[in-house]
C-alpha positions as CSV (number, residue, x, y, z in Angstrom):
1,X,180.5,17.9,65.2
2,X,177.1,17.5,67.2
3,X,177.7,18.0,70.8
4,X,174.1,17.2,71.9
5,X,173.1,13.6,73.0
6,X,173.4,10.9,70.1
7,X,170.4,8.5,69.1
8,X,171.1,6.0,71.3
9,X,172.6,7.2,74.7
10,X,168.9,9.0,75.9
11,X,168.8,8.2,79.7
12,X,165.1,6.5,80.3
13,X,162.9,8.7,83.0
14,X,163.1,6.7,86.1
15,X,159.9,5.2,86.9
16,X,158.2,5.4,90.3
17,X,156.5,1.9,91.4
18,X,154.2,1.3,94.3
19,X,156.5,-0.5,95.9
20,X,159.2,2.4,96.1
21,X,156.4,4.9,97.3
22,X,155.5,2.4,99.9
23,X,159.2,2.0,100.8
24,X,159.8,5.5,101.2
25,X,156.4,6.2,103.0
26,X,157.7,3.7,105.7
27,X,161.0,5.1,105.9
28,X,159.5,8.4,106.5
29,X,157.5,7.4,109.2
30,X,160.1,5.6,111.0
31,X,162.6,9.0,110.8
32,X,159.5,10.7,112.4
33,X,158.9,8.5,114.9
34,X,162.7,8.4,115.9
35,X,162.4,12.4,115.7
36,X,159.3,12.1,118.2
37,X,161.3,10.1,120.5
38,X,164.2,12.6,120.9
39,X,161.5,15.6,121.4
40,X,159.7,13.8,123.9
41,X,162.9,13.4,125.8
42,X,163.8,17.1,125.5
43,X,160.4,18.0,126.3
44,X,160.3,15.8,129.5
45,X,163.6,17.1,130.7
46,X,161.8,21.0,130.2
47,X,159.0,19.6,132.3
48,X,161.3,18.4,135.0
49,X,163.4,21.4,135.2
50,X,160.0,23.8,135.3
51,X,158.6,21.3,137.8
52,X,161.8,21.7,140.2
53,X,161.5,25.5,139.5
54,X,157.9,25.7,140.7
55,X,158.7,23.5,143.5
56,X,161.5,25.8,144.8
57,X,159.1,29.0,144.5
58,X,156.6,27.7,146.7
59,X,159.1,26.3,149.4
60,X,160.7,29.9,149.1
61,X,157.1,31.4,149.4
62,X,155.9,29.3,152.2
63,X,159.1,30.2,153.9
64,X,158.7,33.4,153.8
65,X,155.0,33.5,155.0
66,X,156.5,31.8,157.8
67,X,159.1,34.2,158.7
68,X,156.3,36.8,158.1
69,X,153.9,35.2,161.0
70,X,157.0,34.6,163.3
71,X,158.5,37.7,163.3
72,X,155.6,40.1,162.6
73,X,152.8,38.6,164.4
74,X,154.8,38.1,167.8
């Protein structure tokens, strides 16, 4: 009893056509653009948080300088 594949049941190797390659490439581009959109939104949110932090620091510094002028030089 031979447990190997018999003569007529060998599976053919899959052939890759240009159409398959083009379809896979287009799908790859679609997924990359979707990922870019998600990353863009996330980056925008981080930039917004950084801008708010910068504005807060500037306001606090201006307040500090104002207090120094009012209380130290009068």
